[in-house]
Every structure is written in structure tokens, then in C-alpha cells.
C-alpha positions in Angstrom: 0.0 0.2 0.0 3.3 2.4 0.7 4.1 1.8 -2.5 0.7 2.6 -4.6 0.4 6.1 -1.9 3.6 6.6 -3.3 2.7 5.8 -7.1 0.2 8.8 -7.2 1.5 10.9 -4.4 -1.3 10.7 -2.0 -1.0 13.3 -0.5 -0.3 15.8 -3.2 -3.8 15.3 -4.3 -4.9 17.8 -1.2 -4.2 20.4 -4.1 -6.5 19.4 -6.3 -10.0 19.6 -4.6 -9.5 23.7 -4.3 -9.4 24.2 -8.8 -13.1 22.7 -9.1 -14.5 24.8 -5.6 -12.7 27.7 -6.7 -14.4 27.4 -10.7 -17.6 26.4 -9.1 -17.4 30.1 -6.4 -16.5 32.3 -9.2 -19.5 30.9 -11.5 -22.3 30.9 -9.2 -22.4 27.0 -7.9 -23.4 25.6 -11.1 -23.7 22.0 -9.6 -23.9 23.2 -6.4 -23.6 20.6 -3.4 -22.4 18.1 -6.3 -19.5 20.0 -6.4 -18.0 18.1 -3.4 -18.0 14.7 -6.1 -16.8 16.6 -8.6 -13.6 17.1 -6.6 -13.5 13.4 -6.1 -13.2 13.2 -10.1 -10.5 15.8 -10.1 -8.5 13.9 -7.3 -8.7 10.2 -9.3 -7.5 11.9 -12.4 -4.9 13.7 -10.5 -3.8 10.4 -9.2 -4.1 8.7 -12.9 -1.2 10.9 -14.2 0.9 10.5 -10.9 1.1 6.4 -11.7 0.9 7.7 -15.5 4.0 9.9 -15.1 6.6 6.9 -13.3 5.4 4.2 -16.0 6.3 6.6 -18.7 9.6 7.7 -17.1 10.2 3.9 -15.7 13.3 4.0 -17.8 14.6 7.2 -16.7 13.7 6.9 -13.4 15.9 3.5 -13.0 19.0 5.9 -13.4 18.0 9.4 -11.9 15.4 7.6 -9.3 15.6 4.5 -8.8 14.2 4.6 -4.9 10.7 5.2 -7.1 8.4 2.5 -6.8 8.7 1.0 -10.4 12.3 1.1 -10.5 12.5 -0.5 -7.0 10.4 -3.3 -7.7 7.5 -2.4 -5.8 5.1 -1.8 -8.0 4.9 -3.5 -11.6 4.9 -1.3 -15.1 1.3 -3.2 -15.5 0.1 -2.6 -12.5 0.8 1.0 -12.6 -0.6 1.1 -16.1 -3.7 -0.4 -14.3 -4.0 1.8 -11.8 -3.2 4.8 -13.9 -6.3 3.4 -16.2 -9.0 3.0 -13.6 -8.4 6.0 -11.8 -9.1 7.8 -15.1 -12.3 5.8 -16.0 -13.4 6.1 -12.0 -12.9 9.8 -12.3 -15.2 10.3 -15.3 -17.6 7.9 -13.8 -17.6 10.1 -11.0 -18.1 13.7 -13.4 -20.8 12.0 -15.3 -23.1 10.7 -12.4 -22.3 14.5 -10.4 -22.2 16.9 -13.7 -23.9 14.9 -16.6 -22.6 15.8 -20.1 -22.1 19.2 -18.8 -19.1 17.8 -16.9 -18.4 15.2 -18.7 -17.4 18.1 -21.9 -14.3 19.0 -19.3 -13.6 16.3 -17.7 -12.7 14.1 -20.7 -10.4 16.6 -22.4 -9.1 17.0 -19.3 -8.3 13.2 -18.5 -6.6 13.4 -22.3 -4.3 16.2 -21.5 -2.8 14.3 -18.7 -2.5 11.7 -21.1 -1.3 13.2 -23.8 1.0 15.1 -21.2 3.0 11.8 -19.9 3.0 9.8 -22.9 3.8 12.9 -25.4 4.4 16.1 -24.7 5.8 16.2 -21.3 9.6 16.4 -22.7 9.0 19.2 -25.6 8.6 22.8 -25.2 5.2 21.7 -25.1 4.8 20.4 -21.7 4.8 22.8 -19.0 2.1 24.6 -21.7 0.1 21.1 -21.3 0.3 20.9 -17.6 -0.8 24.2 -17.2 -3.6 23.7 -18.9 -4.9 20.5 -17.0 -5.1 22.3 -14.0 -6.6 25.5 -15.7 -9.5 22.3 -17.6 -10.0 21.1 -13.5 -10.5 24.6 -12.3 -13.2 24.8 -15.1 -14.5 21.2 -14.3 -16.3 22.8 -11.1 -17.4 25.7 -13.4 -19.4 23.6 -15.9 -16.8 24.8 -18.6 -18.8 28.3 -17.2 -16.5 31.2 -18.7 -16.8 33.8 -15.7 -13.9 31.1 -14.4 -12.2 31.7 -16.9 -9.9 34.2 -14.7 -9.4 32.1 -12.2 -8.8 29.0 -14.4 -5.6 30.7 -16.3 -4.3 32.7 -12.7 -4.1 29.0 -11.8 -2.6 27.4 -14.8 0.3 30.7 -14.9 1.1 29.5 -11.8 1.0 25.6 -12.5 3.1 26.6 -15.7 5.7 28.5 -13.9 5.7 25.9 -11.9 6.0 22.7 -13.9 9.0 25.1 -16.3 11.1 25.1 -13.2 10.7 21.2 -12.2 12.7 20.5 -15.0 15.4 21.4 -13.3 14.9 19.1 -10.4 17.7 15.9 -10.8 20.5 18.4 -12.7 19.7 21.9 -11.0 19.6 25.3 -13.0 20.8 28.1 -13.8 19.7 31.5 -11.6 18.4 32.9 -14.6 15.2 29.7 -14.5 13.7 30.4 -10.6 14.3 34.5 -11.3 12.1 34.1 -14.0 9.4 32.2 -12.1 9.2 34.3 -8.7 8.2 37.0 -11.0 5.3 34.6 -12.6 4.4 34.2 -8.6 4.9 37.9 -8.7 2.4 38.1 -11.7 -0.4 35.9 -10.2 0.1 36.9 -6.4 -0.9 40.1 -8.7 -3.7 38.6 -10.1 -5.0 36.1 -7.5 -5.4 39.5 -4.9 -7.5 41.4 -7.5 -10.9 43.6 -6.1 -13.1 41.8 -3.5 -12.7 39.2 -0.9 -11.5 41.6 1.9 -8.6 40.9 4.2 -9.2 36.7 3.7 -8.4 37.2 0.4 -5.8 39.2 0.9 -4.2 36.9 3.5 -4.6 33.5 1.5 -2.9 35.1 -1.3 -0.4 36.1 0.5 0.3 33.3 1.9 0.7 31.8 -1.1 3.0 34.8 -2.4 5.6 34.6 0.7 5.8 30.5 0.7 6.1 29.8 -2.9 8.4 33.2 -3.8 10.5 32.4 -0.8 12.1 29.1 -1.8 11.6 30.7 -5.4 13.7 33.2 -4.0 16.0 30.6 -2.3 16.2 28.8 -5.8 17.8 31.9 -7.2 20.4 32.5 -5.0 21.5 28.8 -5.3 20.1 26.7 -7.7 21.5 23.5 -6.8 18.9 20.9 -7.4 18.0 20.1 -3.9 17.0 23.8 -3.8 15.3 23.4 -6.9 13.0 20.3 -5.4 12.4 22.3 -2.2 11.2 25.5 -4.5 9.3 23.3 -6.7 7.6 21.3 -3.6 6.4 24.9 -2.3 5.0 25.9 -5.7 3.1 22.7 -5.3 1.4 23.9 -1.9 1.3 27.3 -3.0 -1.8 26.2 -4.9 -3.9 25.6 -1.8 -3.7 29.7 -0.3 -3.8 30.7 -4.0 -7.2 28.5 -4.8 -8.5 29.4 -1.3 -7.6 33.2 -2.1 -9.5 32.7 -5.9 -12.6 31.5 -4.1 -13.1 34.2 -1.2 -12.6 36.9 -3.5 -15.9 35.6 -4.3 -17.6 35.8 -1.0 -17.5 32.5 -1.0 -15.7 32.1 2.4 -16.7 29.7 4.3 -15.5 27.6 1.3 -12.0 29.4 1.5 -11.2 28.4 4.8 -12.1 24.9 4.1 -9.7 24.4 1.2 -7.3 26.2 3.4 -6.9 24.0 6.1 -5.8 21.4 3.5 -2.4 23.8 2.9 -0.6 23.0 6.5 -1.5 18.9 6.4 -0.2 18.9 2.3 3.1 20.2 4.2 3.3 18.2 7.0 2.3 14.7 5.0 5.2 16.0 2.2 7.9 15.3 4.5 6.6 11.6 4.7 5.6 11.3 0.8 7.2 13.5 -1.9 5.1 15.5 -3.6 7.6 15.2 -7.1 
């Protein structure tokens, strides 16, 4: 069981439910209580992507990260692919039950983007763009594809683009220019996330995002060795949570914002046991 928890980076899924909730809040809660079920669909598709990542990279991981579940022999490639397939089907099934065709119109492209990223696009210049598109679609899933959620979706997507670009240097390190660029992107996302409305709660949540994510990226600028890059990537993954909560608070849904924000310290604590990257 521990090996499969590592395979799907299980605790990192705490960064996912806020996507659908942010989209739902921005578009007037089109699915009502069923939004909670859609967050489950998002988590399933996210976990599927993590399992696919390790399946697709099993040859490279045997050299660079032999401790991972597949190269270490704790999970077979066939089992990893089966987990990914099952989770994808489960995610689409939940979306269909909770949101019908309206939700499936977003969930199907979301799942297709995840599979395309892991098998085709990851190591191309389009890799970070594909990952950003997946997180943007995840926000739109909670909105039923409503255009009202586009600003929130693009904000989350911009953050994802920067973190994914940085993650490509997790093993070998980078030149200072790369983390400096992602730090500038974090500043831009913070400005967009603060926006208007939401009061002190939204400002505090977006400020938490800017401080925790930006500080790790600044450390990577000063020392862009692989360990600092990995730490900055991890901070960026977890930073998604206060960013999502801030976007939700901007709509006036402060209870939902706080519910999402609670996952932030939990995700950071669990990352000491299971790496999110």
C-alpha cells in the first residue's frame, strides 16, 4: 500500500479539490452540492496522471530515481498502468454522475490532456503548457465550463506553467535565471489573485501563497542546485492551496475558502513522508 501511495503522490492530491471549488465559486455554484463529488473526480484524474508519469518515465527513473516504486520493484509497470487506467475511468464516471454531460465536456479533455502530457508532450516545449492547461481545465470542471471561471482558471494555469517549467531542473539544477523567472511569475500571479473583493481574508491567503512560494524560489535563485530547485517545486505545488483559497474568498464564499485553506498545513506536513514531486 505504501508503494502505491508513493506512486500516485497521494498527499499531493490535497492541492486538487480547490481547483473545482474555485471554478464553482466563480461561476455561481452551477452544480451545488455535487461540486464536492466533482472534486473527487479531479483527485482521481490527478492520481492517474501521477501513476502515468512513473509508468512513462520508468526507464529514466531507473537511472535518476531508482528509489521510486517502479524501478525499485515495489510496483510493476503493468500494475501502474492499471492503476492509471482505473483512476481515469473512475474520475470520468464520477464526473458523469455528478455533473452529467456538462461536466463530461470538461472532464474528457482534462483526462486526455493528462495522458497526452505523460506520453507525448512532457519532454517537449509544450510540456509546461499542457500541464497548465490541465490545471486550468480542472478549475473549469467545477464551473461546468462557464466563462465566468476563466480568470480563476488562467491564474491557476499561470502558476502551474511556472512551477512545471522549474520542475524540469529538479535532478540537475538550473541557472539562476530560471528560478528568477518563476519568482517573477509568482509575483504576477499574486497580483492577479489579489484582484478586487474578498477583503482581508483573500489578501491574507494570496499573501500566504506569495510568501511561501516566493521565498523558496528566491532561495533557489541564490543557490540553484537540485535540492533547492526541488524544494521550490514542492513549495509551488503546495502553494496552489492558498492561491485557490484566495480566489474562492474573492467571490465572498469565505467558508469554502477556509475549508480549502485547511489543507495547506496538512499537505506540507505529509510532504515530509511522501514527496509531492
